[in-house]
C-alpha positions in Angstrom: -51.0 -33.2 52.0 -53.9 -31.9 50.0 -56.6 -29.4 50.1 -60.1 -29.2 48.9 -60.6 -30.6 45.4 -62.1 -27.9 43.2 -63.8 -28.9 40.0 -63.6 -27.6 36.5 -67.0 -26.0 37.1 -65.7 -24.1 40.1 -62.7 -22.7 38.1 -64.9 -21.8 35.2 -67.3 -19.8 37.4 -64.4 -18.3 39.5 -62.9 -16.9 36.3 -66.1 -14.9 35.7 -65.3 -12.8 38.7 -64.2 -9.5 37.2 -61.4 -8.8 39.7 -59.6 -12.2 39.1 -56.2 -11.4 37.5 -54.2 -14.5 38.3 -54.4 -18.0 39.6 -51.6 -20.0 41.3 -52.2 -23.7 41.6 -50.0 -26.6 42.7 -52.2 -29.7 43.1 -49.4 -32.2 42.2 -51.9 -33.7 39.8 -51.6 -32.7 36.2 -55.3 -33.4 35.5 -56.4 -31.0 38.2 -54.1 -28.4 36.8 -55.7 -28.9 33.4 -59.1 -28.4 35.0 -58.0 -25.0 36.1 -56.5 -24.2 32.6 -59.7 -25.3 30.9 -61.7 -23.1 33.3 -59.6 -20.1 32.4 -59.8 -20.8 28.7 -63.5 -21.6 28.7 -64.3 -18.4 30.6 -63.2 -16.4 27.6 -60.7 -14.5 29.8 -57.5 -16.4 29.0 -56.0 -13.1 27.7 -56.7 -11.4 31.1 -55.9 -14.1 33.7 -52.4 -15.3 34.3 -52.1 -19.0 35.3 -49.1 -20.1 37.4 -48.4 -23.7 38.3 -46.1 -25.0 41.0 -46.2 -28.7 40.4 -42.6 -29.4 41.5 -42.7 -32.9 40.0 -43.1 -31.4 36.5 -42.2 -27.8 37.0 -40.1 -27.4 33.8 -42.5 -29.2 31.5 -45.4 -27.3 33.0 -43.7 -23.9 32.6 -42.9 -24.7 28.9 -46.1 -26.3 28.0 -48.6 -24.9 25.5 -52.0 -26.0 26.8 -54.6 -26.4 24.0 -58.1 -27.4 24.6 -61.0 -27.9 22.2 -62.7 -24.6 21.5 -59.8 -22.6 23.1 
């Protein structure tokens, strides 16, 4: 099952919404999860927005991962 594929650009702009405090994602695709993480980081609000992932196939590694991106 899947939902609408949302791009990095979507997540980057979504994070600009002042009332966004957290994002929960579970696309079962690590690259799509990274698009969300990049969007949060590149928005400049990584200290304000909590990011939760529910990728059951990699839940422990995802929860323990430090995500680093260029410029972040």
